[in-house]
Each structure stands twice: as C-alpha cells, then as structure tokens.
PyMOL Python script that loads the backbone (N, CA, C, O; Angstrom):
from pymol import cmd

cmd.read_pdbstr("""\
ATOM      1  N   UNK A   1      99.001  37.422  13.567  1.00  0.00           N
ATOM      2  CA  UNK A   1     100.273  38.261  13.882  1.00  0.00           C
ATOM      3  C   UNK A   1     100.580  39.369  12.919  1.00  0.00           C
ATOM      4  O   UNK A   1     100.257  39.223  11.740  1.00  0.00           O
ATOM      5  N   UNK A   2     101.217  40.541  13.350  1.00  0.00           N
ATOM      6  CA  UNK A   2     101.324  41.578  12.049  1.00  0.00           C
ATOM      7  C   UNK A   2     102.693  41.039  11.622  1.00  0.00           C
ATOM      8  O   UNK A   2     103.397  40.297  12.307  1.00  0.00           O
ATOM      9  N   UNK A   3     102.983  41.519  10.373  1.00  0.00           N
ATOM     10  CA  UNK A   3     104.495  41.200  10.157  1.00  0.00           C
ATOM     11  C   UNK A   3     105.867  42.074  10.804  1.00  0.00           C
ATOM     12  O   UNK A   3     107.061  41.780  10.759  1.00  0.00           O
ATOM     13  N   UNK A   4     105.212  43.190  11.380  1.00  0.00           N
ATOM     14  CA  UNK A   4     106.194  43.833  12.001  1.00  0.00           C
ATOM     15  C   UNK A   4     106.713  43.503  13.438  1.00  0.00           C
ATOM     16  O   UNK A   4     107.563  44.119  14.082  1.00  0.00           O
ATOM     17  N   UNK A   5     105.997  42.375  13.796  1.00  0.00           N
ATOM     18  CA  UNK A   5     106.492  41.578  14.968  1.00  0.00           C
ATOM     19  C   UNK A   5     106.845  40.379  14.869  1.00  0.00           C
ATOM     20  O   UNK A   5     106.396  39.707  13.940  1.00  0.00           O
ATOM     21  N   UNK A   6     107.712  39.838  15.779  1.00  0.00           N
ATOM     22  CA  UNK A   6     108.261  38.373  15.374  1.00  0.00           C
ATOM     23  C   UNK A   6     107.526  37.656  16.818  1.00  0.00           C
ATOM     24  O   UNK A   6     106.883  38.249  17.684  1.00  0.00           O
ATOM     25  N   UNK A   7     107.821  36.362  16.750  1.00  0.00           N
ATOM     26  CA  UNK A   7     107.258  35.270  18.178  1.00  0.00           C
ATOM     27  C   UNK A   7     107.877  35.748  19.284  1.00  0.00           C
ATOM     28  O   UNK A   7     107.320  35.536  20.360  1.00  0.00           O
ATOM     29  N   UNK A   8     108.959  36.379  19.270  1.00  0.00           N
ATOM     30  CA  UNK A   8     109.595  36.438  20.564  1.00  0.00           C
ATOM     31  C   UNK A   8     109.318  37.739  21.386  1.00  0.00           C
ATOM     32  O   UNK A   8     109.571  37.919  22.577  1.00  0.00           O
ATOM     33  N   UNK A   9     108.589  38.844  20.260  1.00  0.00           N
ATOM     34  CA  UNK A   9     108.002  39.776  20.419  1.00  0.00           C
ATOM     35  C   UNK A   9     108.793  40.974  20.320  1.00  0.00           C
ATOM     36  O   UNK A   9     108.347  42.101  20.534  1.00  0.00           O
ATOM     37  N   UNK A  10     110.241  40.645  19.918  1.00  0.00           N
ATOM     38  CA  UNK A  10     111.343  41.732  19.723  1.00  0.00           C
ATOM     39  C   UNK A  10     111.002  42.703  18.465  1.00  0.00           C
ATOM     40  O   UNK A  10     109.884  43.015  18.057  1.00  0.00           O
ATOM     41  N   UNK A  11     112.445  43.150  17.890  1.00  0.00           N
ATOM     42  CA  UNK A  11     112.152  43.870  16.886  1.00  0.00           C
ATOM     43  C   UNK A  11     112.635  43.104  15.646  1.00  0.00           C
ATOM     44  O   UNK A  11     113.261  42.056  15.805  1.00  0.00           O
ATOM     45  N   UNK A  12     112.357  43.609  14.344  1.00  0.00           N
ATOM     46  CA  UNK A  12     112.520  42.836  13.402  1.00  0.00           C
ATOM     47  C   UNK A  12     114.045  43.122  12.778  1.00  0.00           C
ATOM     48  O   UNK A  12     114.335  44.149  12.165  1.00  0.00           O
ATOM     49  N   UNK A  13     115.006  41.971  13.063  1.00  0.00           N
ATOM     50  CA  UNK A  13     116.356  42.208  12.445  1.00  0.00           C
ATOM     51  C   UNK A  13     117.290  43.261  13.352  1.00  0.00           C
ATOM     52  O   UNK A  13     118.309  43.811  12.933  1.00  0.00           O
ATOM     53  N   UNK A  14     116.892  43.369  14.277  1.00  0.00           N
ATOM     54  CA  UNK A  14     117.686  44.489  15.304  1.00  0.00           C
ATOM     55  C   UNK A  14     117.670  43.906  16.741  1.00  0.00           C
ATOM     56  O   UNK A  14     116.750  43.498  17.451  1.00  0.00           O
ATOM     57  N   UNK A  15     119.089  44.014  16.933  1.00  0.00           N
ATOM     58  CA  UNK A  15     119.172  43.171  18.125  1.00  0.00           C
ATOM     59  C   UNK A  15     119.853  44.415  19.112  1.00  0.00           C
ATOM     60  O   UNK A  15     120.750  45.179  18.757  1.00  0.00           O
ATOM     61  N   UNK A  16     119.369  44.400  20.050  1.00  0.00           N
ATOM     62  CA  UNK A  16     120.197  45.518  20.787  1.00  0.00           C
ATOM     63  C   UNK A  16     121.483  44.926  21.548  1.00  0.00           C
ATOM     64  O   UNK A  16     121.398  43.891  22.210  1.00  0.00           O
ATOM     65  N   UNK A  17     122.487  45.533  21.433  1.00  0.00           N
ATOM     66  CA  UNK A  17     123.729  44.915  22.096  1.00  0.00           C
ATOM     67  C   UNK A  17     123.358  46.008  23.594  1.00  0.00           C
ATOM     68  O   UNK A  17     122.873  47.120  23.801  1.00  0.00           O
ATOM     69  N   UNK A  18     123.925  44.892  24.371  1.00  0.00           N
ATOM     70  CA  UNK A  18     124.119  45.312  26.138  1.00  0.00           C
ATOM     71  C   UNK A  18     125.287  46.016  26.048  1.00  0.00           C
ATOM     72  O   UNK A  18     125.211  47.199  26.380  1.00  0.00           O
ATOM     73  N   UNK A  19     126.668  45.476  25.579  1.00  0.00           N
ATOM     74  CA  UNK A  19     128.005  46.302  25.782  1.00  0.00           C
ATOM     75  C   UNK A  19     128.335  47.060  24.751  1.00  0.00           C
ATOM     76  O   UNK A  19     129.160  46.538  24.002  1.00  0.00           O
ATOM     77  N   UNK A  20     127.947  48.177  24.443  1.00  0.00           N
ATOM     78  CA  UNK A  20     128.428  48.951  23.397  1.00  0.00           C
ATOM     79  C   UNK A  20     129.683  49.498  23.418  1.00  0.00           C
ATOM     80  O   UNK A  20     130.026  49.128  24.542  1.00  0.00           O
ATOM     81  N   UNK A  21     130.606  50.105  22.992  1.00  0.00           N
ATOM     82  CA  UNK A  21     131.766  50.522  22.890  1.00  0.00           C
ATOM     83  C   UNK A  21     131.736  51.963  23.842  1.00  0.00           C
ATOM     84  O   UNK A  21     132.548  52.432  24.640  1.00  0.00           O
ATOM     85  N   UNK A  22     130.768  52.295  23.490  1.00  0.00           N
ATOM     86  CA  UNK A  22     130.386  53.748  24.461  1.00  0.00           C
ATOM     87  C   UNK A  22     129.803  53.339  25.868  1.00  0.00           C
ATOM     88  O   UNK A  22     130.089  54.160  26.739  1.00  0.00           O
ATOM     89  N   UNK A  23     129.144  52.394  26.244  1.00  0.00           N
ATOM     90  CA  UNK A  23     128.736  51.781  27.404  1.00  0.00           C
ATOM     91  C   UNK A  23     130.238  51.357  28.409  1.00  0.00           C
ATOM     92  O   UNK A  23     130.613  51.701  29.530  1.00  0.00           O
ATOM     93  N   UNK A  24     130.705  50.612  27.537  1.00  0.00           N
ATOM     94  CA  UNK A  24     132.227  50.524  28.172  1.00  0.00           C
ATOM     95  C   UNK A  24     132.861  51.432  28.814  1.00  0.00           C
ATOM     96  O   UNK A  24     133.186  51.535  29.997  1.00  0.00           O
ATOM     97  N   UNK A  25     133.034  52.217  27.721  1.00  0.00           N
ATOM     98  CA  UNK A  25     134.000  53.274  28.114  1.00  0.00           C
ATOM     99  C   UNK A  25     133.423  54.070  29.209  1.00  0.00           C
ATOM    100  O   UNK A  25     134.159  54.607  30.036  1.00  0.00           O
ATOM    101  N   UNK A  26     132.010  54.185  29.259  1.00  0.00           N
ATOM    102  CA  UNK A  26     131.560  55.171  30.450  1.00  0.00           C
ATOM    103  C   UNK A  26     131.780  54.308  31.930  1.00  0.00           C
ATOM    104  O   UNK A  26     132.072  54.750  33.041  1.00  0.00           O
ATOM    105  N   UNK A  27     131.482  52.714  31.421  1.00  0.00           N
ATOM    106  CA  UNK A  27     131.772  52.082  32.690  1.00  0.00           C
ATOM    107  C   UNK A  27     133.084  52.092  33.455  1.00  0.00           C
ATOM    108  O   UNK A  27     133.276  52.244  34.662  1.00  0.00           O
ATOM    109  N   UNK A  28     134.085  51.859  32.291  1.00  0.00           N
ATOM    110  CA  UNK A  28     135.303  52.050  32.740  1.00  0.00           C
ATOM    111  C   UNK A  28     136.075  53.464  33.461  1.00  0.00           C
ATOM    112  O   UNK A  28     136.938  53.427  34.337  1.00  0.00           O
ATOM    113  N   UNK A  29     135.519  54.636  32.847  1.00  0.00           N
ATOM    114  CA  UNK A  29     135.580  55.832  33.358  1.00  0.00           C
ATOM    115  C   UNK A  29     135.085  55.996  34.641  1.00  0.00           C
ATOM    116  O   UNK A  29     135.701  56.767  35.378  1.00  0.00           O
ATOM    117  N   UNK A  30     133.727  55.217  35.219  1.00  0.00           N
ATOM    118  CA  UNK A  30     133.178  55.646  36.134  1.00  0.00           C
ATOM    119  C   UNK A  30     134.039  54.518  37.337  1.00  0.00           C
ATOM    120  O   UNK A  30     134.207  54.860  38.508  1.00  0.00           O
ATOM    121  N   UNK A  31     134.498  53.212  36.805  1.00  0.00           N
ATOM    122  CA  UNK A  31     135.336  52.710  37.923  1.00  0.00           C
ATOM    123  C   UNK A  31     136.937  53.221  38.419  1.00  0.00           C
ATOM    124  O   UNK A  31     137.558  53.001  39.459  1.00  0.00           O
ATOM    125  N   UNK A  32     137.234  53.880  37.368  1.00  0.00           N
ATOM    126  CA  UNK A  32     138.379  55.117  37.510  1.00  0.00           C
ATOM    127  C   UNK A  32     138.062  56.118  38.381  1.00  0.00           C
ATOM    128  O   UNK A  32     138.925  56.379  39.219  1.00  0.00           O
ATOM    129  N   UNK A  33     136.887  56.846  38.403  1.00  0.00           N
ATOM    130  CA  UNK A  33     136.372  57.860  39.058  1.00  0.00           C
ATOM    131  C   UNK A  33     136.415  57.197  40.362  1.00  0.00           C
ATOM    132  O   UNK A  33     136.996  57.795  41.268  1.00  0.00           O
ATOM    133  N   UNK A  34     135.887  56.047  40.600  1.00  0.00           N
ATOM    134  CA  UNK A  34     135.586  55.671  42.094  1.00  0.00           C
ATOM    135  C   UNK A  34     136.874  55.110  42.829  1.00  0.00           C
ATOM    136  O   UNK A  34     136.941  55.051  44.057  1.00  0.00           O
ATOM    137  N   UNK A  35     137.872  54.711  41.996  1.00  0.00           N
ATOM    138  CA  UNK A  35     139.063  54.557  42.524  1.00  0.00           C
ATOM    139  C   UNK A  35     139.806  55.444  42.857  1.00  0.00           C
ATOM    140  O   UNK A  35     140.612  55.293  43.775  1.00  0.00           O
ATOM    141  N   UNK A  36     139.681  56.578  42.162  1.00  0.00           N
ATOM    142  CA  UNK A  36     140.261  57.721  42.403  1.00  0.00           C
ATOM    143  C   UNK A  36     139.886  58.507  43.610  1.00  0.00           C
ATOM    144  O   UNK A  36     140.699  59.154  44.268  1.00  0.00           O
ATOM    145  N   UNK A  37     138.477  58.409  43.896  1.00  0.00           N
ATOM    146  CA  UNK A  37     137.865  58.936  45.041  1.00  0.00           C
ATOM    147  C   UNK A  37     138.162  58.243  46.202  1.00  0.00           C
ATOM    148  O   UNK A  37     138.544  58.916  47.160  1.00  0.00           O
ATOM    149  N   UNK A  38     138.048  56.756  46.355  1.00  0.00           N
ATOM    150  CA  UNK A  38     138.344  56.226  47.548  1.00  0.00           C
ATOM    151  C   UNK A  38     139.957  55.903  47.724  1.00  0.00           C
ATOM    152  O   UNK A  38     140.288  55.159  48.647  1.00  0.00           O
ATOM    153  N   UNK A  39     140.963  56.457  46.846  1.00  0.00           N
ATOM    154  CA  UNK A  39     142.262  56.314  47.390  1.00  0.00           C
ATOM    155  C   UNK A  39     142.439  57.706  47.985  1.00  0.00           C
ATOM    156  O   UNK A  39     143.483  57.780  48.633  1.00  0.00           O
ATOM    157  N   UNK A  40     141.707  58.864  47.955  1.00  0.00           N
ATOM    158  CA  UNK A  40     141.847  60.090  48.833  1.00  0.00           C
ATOM    159  C   UNK A  40     141.075  60.254  49.990  1.00  0.00           C
ATOM    160  O   UNK A  40     140.028  60.896  50.061  1.00  0.00           O
ATOM    161  N   UNK A  41     141.724  59.553  51.033  1.00  0.00           N
ATOM    162  CA  UNK A  41     140.961  59.437  52.224  1.00  0.00           C
ATOM    163  C   UNK A  41     141.290  60.380  53.362  1.00  0.00           C
ATOM    164  O   UNK A  41     140.794  60.275  54.483  1.00  0.00           O
ATOM    165  N   UNK A  42     142.164  61.311  52.997  1.00  0.00           N
ATOM    166  CA  UNK A  42     142.636  62.450  53.864  1.00  0.00           C
ATOM    167  C   UNK A  42     141.597  63.197  54.379  1.00  0.00           C
ATOM    168  O   UNK A  42     140.714  63.497  53.576  1.00  0.00           O
ATOM    169  N   UNK A  43     141.460  63.650  55.756  1.00  0.00           N
ATOM    170  CA  UNK A  43     140.347  64.803  56.276  1.00  0.00           C
ATOM    171  C   UNK A  43     141.008  66.168  55.510  1.00  0.00           C
ATOM    172  O   UNK A  43     142.199  66.445  55.368  1.00  0.00           O
ATOM    173  N   UNK A  44     139.903  66.861  55.102  1.00  0.00           N
ATOM    174  CA  UNK A  44     140.499  68.130  54.267  1.00  0.00           C
ATOM    175  C   UNK A  44     139.222  69.140  54.758  1.00  0.00           C
ATOM    176  O   UNK A  44     138.152  68.672  55.148  1.00  0.00           O
ATOM    177  N   UNK A  45     139.469  70.437  54.686  1.00  0.00           N
ATOM    178  CA  UNK A  45     138.715  71.452  54.840  1.00  0.00           C
ATOM    179  C   UNK A  45     137.765  71.917  53.888  1.00  0.00           C
ATOM    180  O   UNK A  45     138.270  72.082  52.777  1.00  0.00           O
ATOM    181  N   UNK A  46     136.690  72.152  53.955  1.00  0.00           N
ATOM    182  CA  UNK A  46     136.123  72.592  52.519  1.00  0.00           C
ATOM    183  C   UNK A  46     135.269  73.691  53.053  1.00  0.00           C
ATOM    184  O   UNK A  46     134.935  73.630  54.237  1.00  0.00           O
ATOM    185  N   UNK A  47     134.935  74.549  52.415  1.00  0.00           N
ATOM    186  CA  UNK A  47     134.021  75.816  52.590  1.00  0.00           C
ATOM    187  C   UNK A  47     132.640  75.804  51.840  1.00  0.00           C
ATOM    188  O   UNK A  47     132.583  75.714  50.613  1.00  0.00           O
ATOM    189  N   UNK A  48     131.499  75.903  52.665  1.00  0.00           N
ATOM    190  CA  UNK A  48     130.376  75.515  52.016  1.00  0.00           C
ATOM    191  C   UNK A  48     129.624  77.082  52.156  1.00  0.00           C
ATOM    192  O   UNK A  48     128.836  77.496  53.007  1.00  0.00           O
ATOM    193  N   UNK A  49     130.121  77.646  51.146  1.00  0.00           N
ATOM    194  CA  UNK A  49     129.580  79.215  51.261  1.00  0.00           C
ATOM    195  C   UNK A  49     130.078  79.964  52.530  1.00  0.00           C
ATOM    196  O   UNK A  49     131.093  80.660  52.552  1.00  0.00           O
ATOM    197  N   UNK A  50     129.255  79.745  53.577  1.00  0.00           N
ATOM    198  CA  UNK A  50     129.973  80.565  54.895  1.00  0.00           C
ATOM    199  C   UNK A  50     130.599  79.344  56.018  1.00  0.00           C
ATOM    200  O   UNK A  50     131.591  79.579  56.708  1.00  0.00           O
ATOM    201  N   UNK A  51     129.883  78.077  56.071  1.00  0.00           N
ATOM    202  CA  UNK A  51     130.523  77.730  57.100  1.00  0.00           C
ATOM    203  C   UNK A  51     131.684  76.482  56.576  1.00  0.00           C
ATOM    204  O   UNK A  51     131.626  75.786  55.562  1.00  0.00           O
ATOM    205  N   UNK A  52     132.744  76.498  57.681  1.00  0.00           N
ATOM    206  CA  UNK A  52     134.051  75.593  56.991  1.00  0.00           C
ATOM    207  C   UNK A  52     133.865  74.474  57.981  1.00  0.00           C
ATOM    208  O   UNK A  52     133.674  74.570  59.194  1.00  0.00           O
ATOM    209  N   UNK A  53     133.974  73.234  57.122  1.00  0.00           N
ATOM    210  CA  UNK A  53     133.636  71.907  57.386  1.00  0.00           C
ATOM    211  C   UNK A  53     134.904  70.985  57.160  1.00  0.00           C
ATOM    212  O   UNK A  53     135.562  71.070  56.123  1.00  0.00           O
ATOM    213  N   UNK A  54     135.169  70.237  58.019  1.00  0.00           N
ATOM    214  CA  UNK A  54     136.391  69.273  57.866  1.00  0.00           C
ATOM    215  C   UNK A  54     135.951  67.985  57.560  1.00  0.00           C
ATOM    216  O   UNK A  54     135.218  67.497  58.420  1.00  0.00           O
ATOM    217  N   UNK A  55     136.173  67.329  56.633  1.00  0.00           N
ATOM    218  CA  UNK A  55     135.695  65.948  56.351  1.00  0.00           C
ATOM    219  C   UNK A  55     136.341  65.151  55.506  1.00  0.00           C
ATOM    220  O   UNK A  55     136.971  65.741  54.629  1.00  0.00           O
ATOM    221  N   UNK A  56     136.392  63.437  55.502  1.00  0.00           N
ATOM    222  CA  UNK A  56     137.118  63.278  54.274  1.00  0.00           C
ATOM    223  C   UNK A  56     136.819  63.536  52.910  1.00  0.00           C
ATOM    224  O   UNK A  56     135.726  63.768  52.395  1.00  0.00           O
ATOM    225  N   UNK A  57     138.223  63.445  52.276  1.00  0.00           N
ATOM    226  CA  UNK A  57     138.281  64.008  50.983  1.00  0.00           C
ATOM    227  C   UNK A  57     137.196  63.247  49.915  1.00  0.00           C
ATOM    228  O   UNK A  57     136.555  63.819  49.033  1.00  0.00           O
ATOM    229  N   UNK A  58     137.173  61.955  50.206  1.00  0.00           N
ATOM    230  CA  UNK A  58     136.605  60.981  49.149  1.00  0.00           C
ATOM    231  C   UNK A  58     134.870  61.425  49.593  1.00  0.00           C
ATOM    232  O   UNK A  58     134.023  61.374  48.701  1.00  0.00           O
ATOM    233  N   UNK A  59     134.529  61.783  50.806  1.00  0.00           N
ATOM    234  CA  UNK A  59     133.171  62.032  50.934  1.00  0.00           C
ATOM    235  C   UNK A  59     132.588  63.296  50.040  1.00  0.00           C
ATOM    236  O   UNK A  59     131.475  63.453  49.538  1.00  0.00           O
ATOM    237  N   UNK A  60     133.883  64.223  50.030  1.00  0.00           N
ATOM    238  CA  UNK A  60     133.374  65.582  49.188  1.00  0.00           C
ATOM    239  C   UNK A  60     133.393  65.164  47.589  1.00  0.00           C
ATOM    240  O   UNK A  60     132.606  65.627  46.764  1.00  0.00           O
ATOM    241  N   UNK A  61     134.323  64.305  47.333  1.00  0.00           N
ATOM    242  CA  UNK A  61     134.431  64.143  45.801  1.00  0.00           C
ATOM    243  C   UNK A  61     133.500  63.277  45.152  1.00  0.00           C
ATOM    244  O   UNK A  61     133.132  63.352  43.980  1.00  0.00           O
ATOM    245  N   UNK A  62     133.012  62.120  46.356  1.00  0.00           N
ATOM    246  CA  UNK A  62     131.731  61.207  45.905  1.00  0.00           C
ATOM    247  C   UNK A  62     130.274  61.950  45.866  1.00  0.00           C
ATOM    248  O   UNK A  62     129.331  61.367  45.332  1.00  0.00           O
ATOM    249  N   UNK A  63     130.128  63.102  46.378  1.00  0.00           N
ATOM    250  CA  UNK A  63     129.169  64.032  46.451  1.00  0.00           C
ATOM    251  C   UNK A  63     128.953  65.063  45.514  1.00  0.00           C
ATOM    252  O   UNK A  63     127.856  65.560  45.259  1.00  0.00           O
ATOM    253  N   UNK A  64     130.390  65.468  44.847  1.00  0.00           N
ATOM    254  CA  UNK A  64     130.217  66.138  43.964  1.00  0.00           C
ATOM    255  C   UNK A  64     129.888  65.494  42.559  1.00  0.00           C
ATOM    256  O   UNK A  64     129.394  66.097  41.606  1.00  0.00           O
ATOM    257  N   UNK A  65     130.288  64.021  42.603  1.00  0.00           N
ATOM    258  CA  UNK A  65     130.568  63.101  41.282  1.00  0.00           C
ATOM    259  C   UNK A  65     129.042  63.032  41.335  1.00  0.00           C
ATOM    260  O   UNK A  65     128.463  63.420  40.320  1.00  0.00           O
ATOM    261  N   UNK A  66     128.230  62.558  42.452  1.00  0.00           N
ATOM    262  CA  UNK A  66     126.660  62.072  42.238  1.00  0.00           C
ATOM    263  C   UNK A  66     126.000  63.590  42.022  1.00  0.00           C
ATOM    264  O   UNK A  66     125.010  63.540  41.292  1.00  0.00           O
ATOM    265  N   UNK A  67     126.272  64.683  42.408  1.00  0.00           N
ATOM    266  CA  UNK A  67     125.450  65.767  41.668  1.00  0.00           C
ATOM    267  C   UNK A  67     125.711  65.955  40.614  1.00  0.00           C
ATOM    268  O   UNK A  67     124.722  66.198  39.922  1.00  0.00           O
ATOM    269  N   UNK A  68     126.896  65.964  39.966  1.00  0.00           N
ATOM    270  CA  UNK A  68     127.204  65.823  38.602  1.00  0.00           C
ATOM    271  C   UNK A  68     126.439  65.092  37.867  1.00  0.00           C
ATOM    272  O   UNK A  68     125.815  65.556  36.913  1.00  0.00           O
ATOM    273  N   UNK A  69     126.388  63.597  38.304  1.00  0.00           N
ATOM    274  CA  UNK A  69     125.458  62.701  37.599  1.00  0.00           C
ATOM    275  C   UNK A  69     124.295  63.068  37.530  1.00  0.00           C
ATOM    276  O   UNK A  69     123.791  63.099  36.408  1.00  0.00           O
ATOM    277  N   UNK A  70     123.560  63.429  38.592  1.00  0.00           N
ATOM    278  CA  UNK A  70     122.049  63.686  38.854  1.00  0.00           C
ATOM    279  C   UNK A  70     121.882  65.130  37.779  1.00  0.00           C
ATOM    280  O   UNK A  70     120.911  65.170  37.022  1.00  0.00           O
ATOM    281  N   UNK A  71     122.643  65.987  37.788  1.00  0.00           N
ATOM    282  CA  UNK A  71     122.810  67.146  36.627  1.00  0.00           C
ATOM    283  C   UNK A  71     122.618  66.612  34.950  1.00  0.00           C
ATOM    284  O   UNK A  71     121.821  66.996  34.094  1.00  0.00           O
ATOM    285  N   UNK A  72     123.423  65.840  34.910  1.00  0.00           N
ATOM    286  CA  UNK A  72     123.683  65.019  33.681  1.00  0.00           C
ATOM    287  C   UNK A  72     122.453  64.157  33.059  1.00  0.00           C
ATOM    288  O   UNK A  72     122.093  64.019  31.889  1.00  0.00           O
ATOM    289  N   UNK A  73     121.932  63.617  34.299  1.00  0.00           N
ATOM    290  CA  UNK A  73     120.793  62.853  33.673  1.00  0.00           C
ATOM    291  C   UNK A  73     119.778  63.808  33.475  1.00  0.00           C
ATOM    292  O   UNK A  73     119.184  63.715  32.401  1.00  0.00           O
ATOM    293  N   UNK A  74     119.383  64.835  34.359  1.00  0.00           N
ATOM    294  CA  UNK A  74     118.418  65.432  34.385  1.00  0.00           C
ATOM    295  C   UNK A  74     118.202  66.211  32.889  1.00  0.00           C
ATOM    296  O   UNK A  74     117.165  66.025  32.252  1.00  0.00           O
ATOM    297  N   UNK A  75     119.140  66.984  32.457  1.00  0.00           N
ATOM    298  CA  UNK A  75     119.623  67.533  31.087  1.00  0.00           C
ATOM    299  C   UNK A  75     119.106  66.663  30.105  1.00  0.00           C
ATOM    300  O   UNK A  75     118.197  66.988  29.341  1.00  0.00           O
ATOM    301  N   UNK A  76     119.781  65.340  30.108  1.00  0.00           N
ATOM    302  CA  UNK A  76     119.644  64.590  29.120  1.00  0.00           C
ATOM    303  C   UNK A  76     118.209  63.928  29.139  1.00  0.00           C
ATOM    304  O   UNK A  76     117.698  63.566  28.079  1.00  0.00           O
ATOM    305  N   UNK A  77     117.699  63.805  30.091  1.00  0.00           N
ATOM    306  CA  UNK A  77     116.507  63.447  29.763  1.00  0.00           C
ATOM    307  C   UNK A  77     115.088  64.561  29.532  1.00  0.00           C
ATOM    308  O   UNK A  77     113.898  64.325  29.325  1.00  0.00           O
ATOM    309  N   UNK A  78     115.683  65.541  29.646  1.00  0.00           N
ATOM    310  CA  UNK A  78     114.650  66.908  29.183  1.00  0.00           C
ATOM    311  C   UNK A  78     114.840  67.064  27.600  1.00  0.00           C
ATOM    312  O   UNK A  78     113.941  67.415  26.836  1.00  0.00           O
ATOM    313  N   UNK A  79     116.176  66.743  27.225  1.00  0.00           N
ATOM    314  CA  UNK A  79     116.626  66.969  25.679  1.00  0.00           C
ATOM    315  C   UNK A  79     115.594  65.886  24.775  1.00  0.00           C
ATOM    316  O   UNK A  79     115.256  66.129  23.617  1.00  0.00           O
ATOM    317  N   UNK A  80     115.247  64.884  25.394  1.00  0.00           N
ATOM    318  CA  UNK A  80     114.762  64.062  24.382  1.00  0.00           C
ATOM    319  C   UNK A  80     113.321  64.211  24.349  1.00  0.00           C
ATOM    320  O   UNK A  80     112.654  63.580  23.529  1.00  0.00           O
TER     321      UNK A  80
END
""", "prot")
cmd.dss("prot")
cmd.show_as("cartoon", "prot")
cmd.util.cbc("prot")
cmd.orient("prot")
C-alpha cells in the first residue's frame, strides 16, 4: 500500500465535512425561497414576450428559480 492512501481509501488527515457553514446557509436560503414561492398562490397575468398568460404566481416564481439555479450551475461548472 502506498503511503498516500489509508486502509479506508480516504485522504490522509482530511475529513470532508458534509455540513459546512456555506452549505447550511445555502440550504436555509433555499428553504426560505420555497416558503416564499408557495405562499404566493394567487393567479397573475404574465407577459411572455408577445402572449399574455394567467398562471399561479408560485409557478412563475418556481420556474424563475429553477432557470436561475440551472444558469448558476452551468457557469460554475464551466469555471472549473
């Protein structure tokens, strides 16, 4: 066995923490965003370039959040 590996196959001296302060903050913000989205249930008119549609506000907010998360994931992935 080489000196860089341990019997468990992990890194030497480094333990990955599952719940870091940054991950807890992001998780908390995601929960707050979901609470905000699902509290806004009224129907609203939304203009999509040319057509105007009526839909529940929570669907529009959730769609916007998903698109924003996908864009953020894409650009962070390209940065590495």
